[in-house]
RODO-2510 file (C-alpha; in nm, 4 decimals, decimal comma):
residues 249
     n   res          X          Y          Z
     1     m    -0,2479    -1,2400     2,9719
     2     h    -0,5924    -1,1621     2,9159
     3     t    -0,8032    -1,2294     2,6318
     4     r    -1,0934    -1,0312     2,5543
     5     r    -1,4011    -1,1881     2,4826
     6     g    -1,4866    -1,1389     2,1229
     7     i    -1,2022    -1,0038     2,1016
     8     g    -1,3612    -0,6372     2,0708
     9     l    -1,5458    -0,7193     1,7939
    10     g    -1,9267    -0,7290     1,8616
    11     d    -2,1664    -0,8305     2,1130
    12     d    -2,0228    -1,1165     2,3451
    13     r    -2,3016    -1,3801     2,2719
    14     d    -2,3157    -1,3373     1,8977
    15     a    -1,8999    -1,3778     1,8894
    16     s    -1,9696    -1,6950     2,0848
    17     k    -2,1800    -1,8509     1,8374
    18     g    -1,9607    -2,1229     1,6684
    19     a    -1,6839    -2,0086     1,8609
    20     k    -1,3926    -2,2939     1,9500
    21     t    -1,1811    -2,2926     2,2209
    22     m    -0,8163    -2,3430     2,2810
    23     s    -0,6398    -2,5963     2,5334
    24     d    -0,5269    -2,3229     2,7150
    25     g    -0,8687    -2,1911     2,7757
    26     t    -0,8995    -1,9026     2,5180
    27     r    -1,2176    -1,8532     2,3356
    28     l    -1,1791    -1,7717     1,9806
    29     p    -1,4039    -1,6036     1,7769
    30     s    -1,6914    -1,7242     1,5136
    31     r    -1,6350    -1,7307     1,1618
    32     r    -1,8212    -1,4103     1,1153
    33     t    -1,5464    -1,2065     1,3129
    34     k    -1,2467    -1,4341     1,1830
    35     d    -1,1621    -1,1982     0,8733
    36     d    -1,2186    -0,8747     1,1170
    37     v    -0,9590    -1,0369     1,3888
    38     r    -0,7053    -1,1331     1,1050
    39     a    -0,7522    -0,7545     0,9841
    40     r    -0,6123    -0,6551     1,3287
    41     i    -0,3464    -0,8702     1,3647
    42     l    -0,2098    -0,7376     0,9857
    43     e    -0,2616    -0,3956     1,1361
    44     a    -0,0637    -0,4302     1,4340
    45     a     0,2057    -0,6964     1,2631
    46     t     0,2463    -0,4101     1,0004
    47     s     0,3232    -0,1478     1,2314
    48     l     0,5720    -0,4005     1,4608
    49     f     0,7262    -0,5317     1,1251
    50     y     0,8079    -0,1224     1,0339
    51     e     0,9213    -0,0116     1,3292
    52     r     1,1448    -0,3203     1,4532
    53     g     1,2233    -0,5188     1,1459
    54     y     1,1455    -0,8597     1,0874
    55     l     1,3756    -1,0037     1,3178
    56     g     1,2860    -0,7704     1,5990
    57     v     0,9502    -0,8852     1,6038
    58     s     0,8090    -1,2137     1,7886
    59     m     0,4868    -1,3598     1,7576
    60     s     0,4423    -1,2840     2,0894
    61     d     0,4775    -0,9105     2,0868
    62     i     0,1968    -0,9098     1,7987
    63     g    -0,0281    -1,1092     1,9990
    64     r     0,0203    -0,8738     2,2815
    65     a    -0,0854    -0,5982     2,0489
    66     v    -0,4060    -0,7043     1,9813
    67     d    -0,4933    -0,8881     2,3292
    68     l    -0,4426    -1,2826     2,1621
    69     t    -0,2309    -1,5198     2,3381
    70     p     0,0337    -1,7300     2,1211
    71     p    -0,2085    -2,0225     2,0889
    72     a    -0,4913    -1,8025     1,9447
    73     l    -0,2704    -1,6087     1,7193
    74     y    -0,1389    -1,9506     1,5647
    75     w    -0,4591    -2,0310     1,5001
    76     y    -0,4839    -1,7196     1,2037
    77     f    -0,1179    -1,7800     1,1020
    78     h     0,0763    -2,0660     1,1155
    79     s     0,4085    -1,8932     1,1351
    80     k     0,5752    -1,5501     1,1479
    81     e     0,7048    -1,5968     0,7764
    82     e     0,3504    -1,6398     0,6617
    83     l     0,2080    -1,3406     0,8905
    84     f     0,4960    -1,1221     0,7556
    85     f     0,4097    -1,2235     0,3732
    86     n     0,0527    -1,1749     0,4727
    87     v     0,1325    -0,8193     0,5591
    88     l     0,3033    -0,7377     0,2130
    89     e     0,0639    -0,9388     0,0018
    90     a    -0,2531    -0,7655     0,1546
    91     g    -0,1084    -0,4229     0,1075
    92     l     0,0073    -0,4685    -0,2234
    93     r    -0,2782    -0,6173    -0,3407
    94     s    -0,5077    -0,3681    -0,2283
    95     f    -0,2858    -0,0813    -0,3913
    96     v    -0,2749    -0,2186    -0,7238
    97     l    -0,6444    -0,3069    -0,7124
    98     n    -0,7667     0,0469    -0,5880
    99     v    -0,4870     0,2031    -0,8916
   100     a    -0,6453     0,0004    -1,1552
   101     g    -1,0388     0,0558    -1,0513
   102     v    -0,9860     0,4291    -1,0849
   103     v    -0,8507     0,3841    -1,4435
   104     k    -1,1125     0,4195    -1,6762
   105     a    -1,1035     0,7246    -1,8934
   106     a    -1,1129     0,6963    -2,2969
   107     s    -0,7936     0,8713    -2,4048
   108     p    -0,4588     0,7067    -2,2980
   109     a    -0,3552     1,0749    -2,1567
   110     d    -0,6524     1,0806    -1,9353
   111     r    -0,5639     0,7292    -1,8201
   112     l    -0,2317     0,8045    -1,7131
   113     q    -0,3595     1,0969    -1,5284
   114     q    -0,5769     0,8773    -1,3331
   115     f    -0,3368     0,6100    -1,2870
   116     v    -0,0557     0,8453    -1,1132
   117     g    -0,3061     1,0276    -0,9507
   118     a    -0,4530     0,7058    -0,7802
   119     h    -0,1093     0,5886    -0,7018
   120     v    -0,0174     0,9601    -0,5556
   121     r    -0,3386     0,9397    -0,3624
   122     w    -0,3064     0,5563    -0,2487
   123     q     0,0729     0,6718    -0,0878
   124     l    -0,0274     0,9714     0,1003
   125     e    -0,3949     0,8706     0,2588
   126     r    -0,2221     0,4750     0,3676
   127     r     0,1156     0,6695     0,4342
   128     n     0,2127     0,4575     0,7515
   129     l     0,1144     0,1324     0,5020
   130     a     0,3260     0,2757     0,1923
   131     s     0,6257     0,3488     0,4240
   132     a     0,5929     0,0161     0,6094
   133     y     0,5691    -0,1548     0,2353
   134     g     0,8681     0,0422     0,0933
   135     a     1,0852    -0,0152     0,4042
   136     l     1,0110    -0,4067     0,4228
   137     y     0,9589    -0,5063     0,0595
   138     a     1,0651    -0,2642    -0,2100
   139     g     1,3906    -0,1710     0,0290
   140     g     1,4607    -0,5709    -0,0100
   141     h     1,4465    -0,5849     0,4301
   142     g     1,3144    -0,9497     0,5175
   143     l     1,2639    -1,1101     0,1543
   144     e     1,5803    -1,3205     0,2815
   145     y     1,3140    -1,4709     0,5272
   146     m     1,0320    -1,5468     0,2905
   147     d     1,0132    -1,8474     0,0329
   148     t     1,0720    -1,8822    -0,2896
   149     s     0,6688    -1,9136    -0,3960
   150     r     0,5771    -1,6358    -0,1600
   151     r     0,8225    -1,3901    -0,3100
   152     r     0,6829    -1,4799    -0,6725
   153     i     0,3251    -1,3854    -0,5458
   154     l     0,4578    -1,0136    -0,4658
   155     i     0,6805    -1,0235    -0,7766
   156     k     0,3562    -1,0768    -0,9809
   157     l     0,1733    -0,8058    -0,8031
   158     q     0,4392    -0,5522    -0,8691
   159     r     0,4140    -0,6813    -1,2025
   160     r     0,0557    -0,6332    -1,2810
   161     h     0,0896    -0,2763    -1,1849
   162     l     0,3601    -0,2153    -1,4104
   163     d     0,2207    -0,3893    -1,6839
   164     n    -0,1069    -0,1367    -1,6201
   165     l     0,1065     0,1522    -1,6828
   166     r     0,3117    -0,0064    -1,9807
   167     a    -0,0470    -0,0774    -2,1417
   168     i    -0,1545     0,3089    -2,0933
   169     l     0,1645     0,4119    -2,2754
   170     n     0,1620     0,1662    -2,5696
   171     a    -0,1885     0,2810    -2,6118
   172     g    -0,0915     0,6286    -2,6345
   173     i     0,1947     0,5985    -2,8949
   174     a    -0,0096     0,3705    -3,0915
   175     k    -0,2419     0,6488    -3,1354
   176     g     0,0429     0,9391    -3,1816
   177     e    -0,0306     1,1003    -2,8845
   178     f     0,2898     0,9790    -2,6783
   179     s     0,6275     1,0125    -2,7310
   180     v     0,8173     0,7669    -2,5420
   181     p     1,1738     0,6440    -2,6316
   182     n     1,1503     0,3228    -2,3878
   183     v     0,8185     0,1964    -2,2458
   184     t     0,9526     0,0154    -1,9712
   185     a     1,1996     0,3032    -1,8867
   186     c     0,9365     0,5523    -1,8897
   187     a     0,7049     0,3199    -1,6614
   188     f     0,9709     0,2620    -1,3644
   189     a     1,0262     0,6418    -1,4098
   190     i     0,7081     0,7448    -1,3437
   191     i     0,6665     0,4563    -1,1093
   192     s     0,9200     0,5796    -0,8993
   193     m     0,8228     0,9683    -0,8809
   194     c     0,4856     0,8500    -0,7396
   195     e     0,6747     0,5988    -0,4745
   196     d     0,8619     0,8875    -0,3477
   197     v     0,6151     1,1783    -0,2219
   198     v     0,6175     0,9659     0,1030
   199     t     0,9374     1,0550     0,1730
   200     w     0,8861     1,4432     0,1677
   201     f     0,5034     1,5092     0,1346
   202     r     0,3897     1,7130     0,4683
   203     r    -0,0138     1,7712     0,5172
   204     e     0,0731     2,1147     0,6665
   205     g     0,2534     2,1995     0,3239
   206     a     0,1905     2,3712     0,0457
   207     l     0,0010     2,1812    -0,1604
   208     s    -0,3157     1,9328    -0,0815
   209     t    -0,3019     1,5687    -0,1653
   210     d    -0,5538     1,6021    -0,4490
   211     e    -0,3699     1,8891    -0,5688
   212     l    -0,0414     1,6929    -0,5930
   213     a    -0,1834     1,3986    -0,7406
   214     t    -0,3099     1,6491    -1,0136
   215     l     0,0310     1,7832    -1,0326
   216     y     0,1928     1,4164    -1,0964
   217     g    -0,0325     1,3530    -1,3262
   218     d     0,0101     1,6459    -1,5128
   219     l     0,4114     1,5961    -1,4643
   220     a     0,3606     1,2027    -1,6112
   221     r     0,2211     1,3453    -1,9062
   222     r     0,4387     1,6202    -1,9821
   223     m     0,7273     1,3066    -1,9361
   224     v     0,5567     1,1210    -2,1959
   225     g     0,5226     1,4411    -2,4701
   226     d     0,1600     1,5162    -2,3875
   227     g     0,1487     1,8888    -2,5088
   228     r    -0,1976     1,9201    -2,3837
   229     a    -0,1006     1,8578    -1,9800
   230     t    -0,2254     2,1254    -1,7856
   231     t    -0,3100     2,1617    -1,4466
   232     s    -0,4539     2,4167    -1,1758
   233     a    -0,2252     2,2857    -0,9273
   234     t     0,1079     2,3819    -1,1196
   235     r     0,2431     2,6968    -0,8784
   236     s     0,5591     2,8605    -0,8296
   237     d     0,7695     2,7694    -0,5003
   238     a     0,7043     3,1765    -0,4775
   239     e     0,3505     3,1221    -0,5363
   240     s     0,2797     2,8753    -0,2785
   241     g     0,4753     3,0485     0,0106
   242     g     0,7819     2,8171     0,0031
   243     l     0,6799     2,4377    -0,1856
   244     v     1,0177     2,3354    -0,1043
   245     a     1,0785     2,5105     0,2819
   246     a     0,7700     2,3847     0,3584
   247     r     0,7625     1,9912     0,2550
   248     l     1,1405     1,9184     0,4067
   249     p     1,1257     1,7461     0,7350
***
């Protein structure tokens, strides 16, 4: 199999500076390009794991997808389990940090709107990654092949997202703005609502991504008893040309 010099990530002369050569003659990229190559590997692995499942993918399959020999691929990831974990951890960490970074409003109601809107936008703007994560992790397919310490890291990231939402809900309750009988149950209901958008949303349908994000934020505020919730994205199915019909596969 060919190995592209510089892995297609810049001038060959730059890539060769500080490069290492494997025993089979494969030239590895310099430290400057290592992160770029890892990103390409993770992207290819995400697609392959999603399409075929954990057991249906070999390291050789992933290597072929990014033009790397098996020895070169193992220089980046020591095992398929490690690569699989990195696929899930990178996607989940990016998601949690992205949503948290958007939530900056002063009032709990506005923070809830931002939280839900960011969650929905991330799901739809990174649909392939969100779908892959849902199938591979949330669906439980592949976790049995991951060691306990790595599972705990993923669970900690999930809990961080849940705790961020619970903090918003508790702040709203403390200010008398929200009426929530069970904060954790409400938080899970809101998160589940946001997660499911990838199963039915179609870009050619009645609502745009931004409109849906606003609408879902409004729905979440109504769920917690915020009577001030309003949105311009609220349209009946008839007014929008048949939302349900337009969105079903």
